N, C-alpha and C positions, 0 to 999 in steps of 0.2 A: 439534520436529524437532531431533535431536541434531547439533551441529556446524554448524548453519546460520548464515549470515552476513547474514541479512536485517536491514534497518534498523528495521523496525516490526513490532509483534506484534499479534495478534488482541485487539480491545477497546481498543487505544490510540487516542487522539484526535490527529489531525494536521490540518494545513492543506493544501488544494489550492493550490499556488503561483499558478496562473493566475487563480483566482477569489477566493482568500483565505477560502474557505468552510471551516469547521471540520467535519470528518467523523470517523467511527469506523471503524477497520479491521474488516471482517467476516471476511475470509479472505485468505490470501496463498499464493503458490506460486512455485516456481522454474521459469522457462521455459528449459529446457535448450538449445534451439537458438539462443536469443538471449542466453544466459548472463547473465540478470538476473531479478530478482524482480518479480512483478506482484501487485497488491493490488486486492481488491474492497471497496468501502466500503458501509456500512449505508445511507447516504442515497441512493446511486446503484447499486443492485445489478446493473444490466445493463451497467455500464461498468467497465473495469479501468484502473488507473493503474500506472505504473512508479515506482520509488523516486525518480527525479529529478524527478517531477512533484509530490511531496509533501514536506512539511517538518514538523519537530517544532514544537509550540506553544512 
């Protein structure tokens, strides 16, 4: 997506801050009414996370 300011990209490995689990970003999207990005990870495809719940390795 051109001009996006999301912190993480598809295929990138990140940590879930709360659990310390290493996961891979499967999909991301901008949630317009919340004005932030949400991410779906490969290991938990039925759950989404916001940027502040994830961190770089």
